N, C-alpha and C positions, 0 to 999 in steps of 0.2 A: 503494500499498500506506499509505503515510504516513495516507492520509485514512481508511483504516478501520480503523488503530488509533486514531486522533484521535476518531471516531465511538463506537467502543466505550468510551473513556475517558468523553466527555461522557455517553453513554447508562448509564454505570455498569455494563457489563457483563463478566463474565470473559470474555478471548479464548483462543480454541483455532483450531487450524489441522485442516485434512482435505485428503490430497492424491491425488490421482489419477495413478497412474505405469499406462502402457498399454504391451503387448506383443503383437506380431501380432494385434489386436483383442480383447484381451482385458485386463480390468482386474485389478491385484494388489490380492486382497481379503485379510484376516487374520480369523483363526478363532478363537475363544474355547474352552476345552477344554469347558466346558457352556454350553448353552443355557438362558438364563433366559427365561420366560415373557412375552409381551409386547416382546420384545426380538430383534434380528436377531440370528444367528449369525456373519454376515460384517459387518467394519469394514475404513475405508479407513485407512490410515496416519495417524496425526495426534497431536497433543500439545498441551500447555498453553502458551501463550507465555507466557515469564517474564518477570518485570518488566524493563523496558529493552532487550528484546530485539528485532527487527527480526521482520516476518512472515517476511520472507524467511531468516532466519536460524531461524526454528521451521521453517520446512517443510522445510529441510535437513538440521535435526537430527530432525525425526521421521522423515523415511525412513531417514536412517542408523540412528539408535537401533532403530528398531522392525523394520528390513528387512536392515539391513546394506548397502544399496545407496547409492549416491552420485548426488545431484542435480548437473546438468550446467546446466539452465536451467529456469526458472520459466516457463513459456509463457502462462498466462493466468488471471485471475481467475474462478472458475465462480459465484461464488454464496455465500449463508450461509444458514444458518437458525439459530434459538434456541431453546434448551429450559432446563429448570430442573436444576441439578445434586443431586446425591444430597442434598445439604445443605440444598436448596430456593435456592439464587443462582442469578441470571440468567446464564447462558452464551451466547456467540454465536460460533458454528465458522464460520470463513471458509476457502473451497477453493478449491484451485488445482491447475492441471493442470503436471505436472513430467514432464522429460525427465531420464532416468538415465543413467551412463555404459554400464553393460550390466545386462540385465535376471537378473542372476545371479553368483553364485550366491546366493539370499534365505537370510538368518539371522535367524529370528523370535525375539525375545526376551521380549516380554510376553504371548504370544500361544501358542497350541496348535500351530498352524499356518498355513499361507497357501495359497492356490490363484490363479489366473490364471483369472477368469472370463469368459466372452465376451460381449461386450456384447449380443448378441444373445438373445431371450428373455426370460423372467420372470428379474429377478435377486432374491435372497434377501436384499433389504436392508429395511430401513426408508424407508418414503414420503418421508423427507427425503433421503436418501440419492440416492433413486431420481431426484429431482428434479435434484440436482446432477450424477447422470451422464447426465441428458437433458440438459442445458445443455450438458456435456463433449461430447455427441455432434453438438451443432446445428455 
């Protein structure tokens, strides 16, 4: 994880994390109140990595703050993708699979609702997130 942070610093990109949490063959997805054209209505829990914060700490914080669930293990790194922020700055989002102490109750804070979405079939997510979920399933 430290190497991922060093690379982001060297590449001068802001760092975010996304987290895959699974329960009974379904992935926890967060849903915005309103769907914007060209964006997926469903998102993985995630957050900005704060200055001086480790990726592991950011993963734990993201899941706790956005869902109320407690991460007990970060299982593996799933990959990353890059994009431009609304301000036009480069962002790298590193993704991890995490195990939680319990799958509920889920308490969303920054989203309208949540869904446990089965990993089978067509998921209503962006192509980038779809690739992360495919890596998770491998």
